[in-house]
C-alpha positions, 0 to 999 in steps of 0.5 A: 755472434748470432742475435740469439746468442747476443741476447742470452749473453746480455740477459745473463749480464743483467741477471749477474748485475742484479744479483750483485746488487741484491746480494748485499741486502741479503748479507746485511741481516746476517752481519747484524745477527753475527754482531748480536751473537758476538755480544750475547757471547760476551754476556750482553743482554737483549735489553741490558742489565735491567732487562726492561724493554723500550723504544726510546730513552731521552735522558742520557743520565737514565739507567735506560740510556744505551739499553733501549732501542734508541737514545740521544746517542743514536744520532751520532750513529747517523753521523757514522753512516754519513762519514762511512759513506764519504770514506768508502766513496773515496776508497771504493768508488767503483763499487756499487752503493749497495756493496759499500753499504754492506761494508759500512754495516760490517764496520759499524757492527765491528765497532759495536762489538768492540765498544762492548768489550770490557776494555772499552767500557772501562775506558768510557766509565773512566774518561767520559761522562758515561759513569754508569755505562755498563755496555749497550744492550744488544737491542741498542746495538742493533738500533745503532747499526740501523741508524748508521744505515740511515745516515749512509742512505741519506748521504748517498741520496742527498746533495753533498752540501745538505749532507754536510749541513745535516751532520754539523746540525746533529753535532750542534743539536747534541751538544746543546741537548746533552753536552756531548756529541760524536766529536766530544766522545772521540776526544774524551776516549782518545785524549781526555780533557778534564775541563771538558769533563767538568763542563759536561758534568755541569760542575 
């Protein structure tokens, strides 16, 4: 192979590699827009049933919980990102991190749409402490997906031990702060416990 041909081939390979790493970052906003569109089609509102915009609601009993952009449950979605990074690193370890991030956003977006179906909303209201839960606002769902991305990126950059400590720390923080966290939320959705529910309600 002539030097010039070798140079052209190498340059093309570099361009293809750069494109393959750049494409996921182009597709991620489209995936999020698709999730937002699906939620709008299901009747979800941009800022929830109250229509009041806001960045942060720190009280899980407030009517603004799951309606503003961020709330205490946002931290559980950071943990989602950490867990998805771990899972996808095992299942698709040969894929670039950017592609795995796209897959994580796709999975998180799918969960956000599923979470806002009538079936799951009624399950939350019947079995968890989210008695006044009527679904997330579209803005809150987008905030949750962003939090998942933050968790994923942190897990991809931080040492494994520090990442595990961060995930455990978030769970402890939430259970002290709100008497709820990702683990308890999953338990109450899958196999509800009356004792846990009474404790969470402070009764």
